[in-house]
N, C-alpha and C positions, 0 to 999 in steps of 0.2 A: 580449429574445431568448427564444424558446420553450424550455421545459424539454426537455432531450434525451430524457427518457422519453416525452414526448408524440409525438416523431417516431420513436421506436424501434419501428417496426412489426415488424421482423425479430425483435427480442428478445422482444416480446410473443407473436408467433406461435410461436417456439421453446418458450417457457415454457409456453404453453397446450398444445402437442402433447405436451410432456414430462409434464405433469400428467395427461394422459388415458391414459397407458400404465399397464398393470397389472404391477407388479413381479413378481408370482407367475408371470406368463407367461414371464419370463426366469430363473426359478429363484432369485429374490432373496427372502430371508426378509422377512416383513412386520413383524417385531418392531421396536419403538422407531423408528417412522417418523412424524414429525410432519406431513409434507406428503404430499399424494397424488401418485401417479405415480413417475417415476424422479428420482433426484437428479442434479445437474449432473455430478458426478464419474462417475456410472454411464453417462450419455450420452457423456461424453468418452471413457471407456474403450471403449465400443462403437464410437465413431467413430474411434478411434485418433488422438485429438488431446489436447493437454495440457488439464488442468482449467482452468488459467489462461486459455488461449486461448478455450475454450468459454465460460467465465464472461464474458470480455470481449465475446464475440459476442452473448450475451444482453443485456449491458449497453450495447451500441452503441458499444463502444470498439475500438481496434486497426485501424480501417480496413475496407475492403470485403473479404469473404472470397473465396477462390478457388473456381472451379467444382468442383475436386476436393474441397475441404473441404465444400462444400454437398452434394455427392453422398454423402460419407461420413456427414454428419449426417442426411441424408435417410434413408439405410438404417438408421442407428442408431435413428431415431424411427419407422421403419416407415411412412413417408409414402406415400400413394397417388400415382398419376401426377399428379392434379390438384393435390394438396398440394405435390408436388415442384415443379411448374411455378410455383405461387404463391410458394414459397420462393425460387426464382430471380428472379422478378419483383421481389420486395421486397428481395432481397439484392444482386442485380447489375443490376437494371433491364432484364433480357432473359429470354426463355424459354430453357430448357435445350436442348442439342443433341438432335435427334431420336434416339430409341432404336428401332431396327427391331424390329417384332413380327410374327411370321408370322400369316397370316390365321386367324381363329377362327370363320368363318361369320357368320351374321346372327341376330339375336334374333327371336323370333316377333312382337314388336311392330313391328320394322322391316319384316318381311314383310307384316304387316297394312297398313302404310302403302302399300306397293307395290300390294297388292290393292285398296285403296280407290280407286286411280286406274284405274277400270274401262275408260275409253276413251282413256287416255293411256299410251303405251308408257313403261315405266320399268324401271330395273335398278340393281343395286348392283355396283360393280366395286372391285377392289383397286387398289393403287398400281401393280401390274404389269398391270393391265387384264384380269385374270381376272374373269369374270362369276360371282358367287356367289349372286345372287338376281334374280328378274325377275317380271313379272306377265303375265297372259294377253294383254294388248294387245301387249306386247313380243314374245311368241312368235308372234303372228299377223302382225305387221307387219314386224318386223326379223329375228329368228332364233329358231327353236324350240330353245332351249338344252337343254331336257329330252331332246331326241333325240340330243344330243352327249355323248360321254364327258367326264367332268369335266376331264381334261387338255386337251381341245380347246375349252373354253369361254373362249377368250381373244380379245379384240377384235382385237389385233394379228395373231394367226395367221389369223383370218377375213378381215381386210382384205387381207392379202398372199398368202393361199393359196387362198381359196374363190372360184371364178369367179362364183358367184351373187351373193355379197356385193359383189364388184368391179363386176359389170355393172349393179347397181341404182343405183349412185352417179351422180348427174348430173355430178360433176366428181371422179373418183376421185383424181387427183393432189393436188388441194387437201385432200381428206379425209385421204389417206394422210400428207401432210406435217403436217397438224394433229395427227393421232394420234401420230406419232412425236415431234413437238416437245413435246406435252403429256405424253407418257409419260416423256420424259427429265426434265422438270421434276418430275413426281410421284416418280420414283425417288430423286432427290436430296433432295426435301422429306421423304421417308419415311426417309432415311438407309439406303437399301437398295441402293446402287450395287454393292457387292460381291456381295450375294445374287442380283442379277439378271444377273450376268455370263453365266451359262449360257444364260439366255433370249435375251439379245442375240446371242450366238454362234449359237444355233440359228436365229434369225430371219435373220441375215446369210447363213447357208448355205441357208435355205429360199427367200429372195427377194433377187434383185439390187436390186430397187427399195428394199427396206428398207435394205439395206447402203448404197445411194447416199444415201438420206435421212438415215440415222444419221450418216454421215460429214459431213453439212452442219452438225451441231452446233446446229441450231435449238432454241430453248427457247420454248415457247408457253404461254400461259395458257388455261385452259378457260373462256373467256368465253362469254356467250350467243351463239348463232349459229342460222341457219336451215338445216336439212338438206333437200336436194331429192333425192327418190328416184323411180325408175321401177320401181314394183312390178310383178312379172310378171302379177298378176291385177287389181289396182286401178288400174294406170297411174300417172301422175305424181301425187305428193303432196308437200306441204311440211310439215315438222315443226320447231317451234321448240325447240331443244335448250338446256337449262340444266343445270349441274352444281352439286350442293350437297354441302357437307361433312357428314359424319355425326358428330353430337356424341358425344364420348368415344371415337371410333374413328378415329384419324388414318390408319389403313390403308385406310379405305373412303371411297367417294364415291357419291352417288346421281345418276344421269343420267336426266333426264326429257325426253321428246320430245312436246311438246304440239302437237296438230294446229293448223295456222296459220289455217284457215278453216273455215266450216261445211261446205263440200264435203269438206275433208280429214277432218273428224270423221265424216261419213257413210261415207267410205271405210274408216276405221279400224273403225267399228262393223260394217260389212258383212264385213270380214275376220275379225273376232272371231266373228261369228255363223257364218260359213262353216267356220271351224276347229272350232267347237263341234259343228256338225252332222256334220262328217267324223269326229270322234272318237267321237261317239255311235253313228254307223253302224258304225264299226270294232269298237266294244265289243259290239255285238249280233251281229256275224258270228262 
């Protein structure tokens, strides 16, 4: 039988995190300390658990800890979100429940990624489908989000209230049903059902179609799909839509609309050039 210490990943992780903490940061005197970091009794006190229980936890004794204990130990050890998730995975074999975090915008690096997709419309949306970043191709082909007030840069509001957005969809009903079902799944995944109650109520008052689809309780995944549009200038075009998670930001997702053919790519390029020309002319006037 393998030594219990060889399998005690939880205990080794806790001991390592404990050793990396600076006692001075917690107002603890540094005199007469033989080991680095916090002592077991100090972590136990910060986590509001008994010293015996915490000692057993590090030693791999006493059975699996509860989620509540892991949360308290996580706070006591000042773990990051990634470290807290790792603690849950090795302690309970599952990830922790999602903790809702309000949007914080996007980093310059993430915006640079969008801008690098010069001829591919792309945007960053939150779990409530607010668009918080986009590139030039997205503005030229889909929606010029810069021209909208921040509160109106919401895909759901545009789909259900903007006639232009509705009219360019080849099959608006399918698009609307997909958006509502994916939105419902995103809200629950982000742990933000309570925080989005006001938005749902507003959309129900804004659109009978949204209210009808919301009451269907469909839940859909944001799988790859092909979006067919009838652009008022470029005519019909097809875009292959893919959604990607943003590493380290559970509240964000990247939506990329890649032109499906060489003809579609040419149409996207022409729209970008036309928008650039129009803006240059306006700036000179």
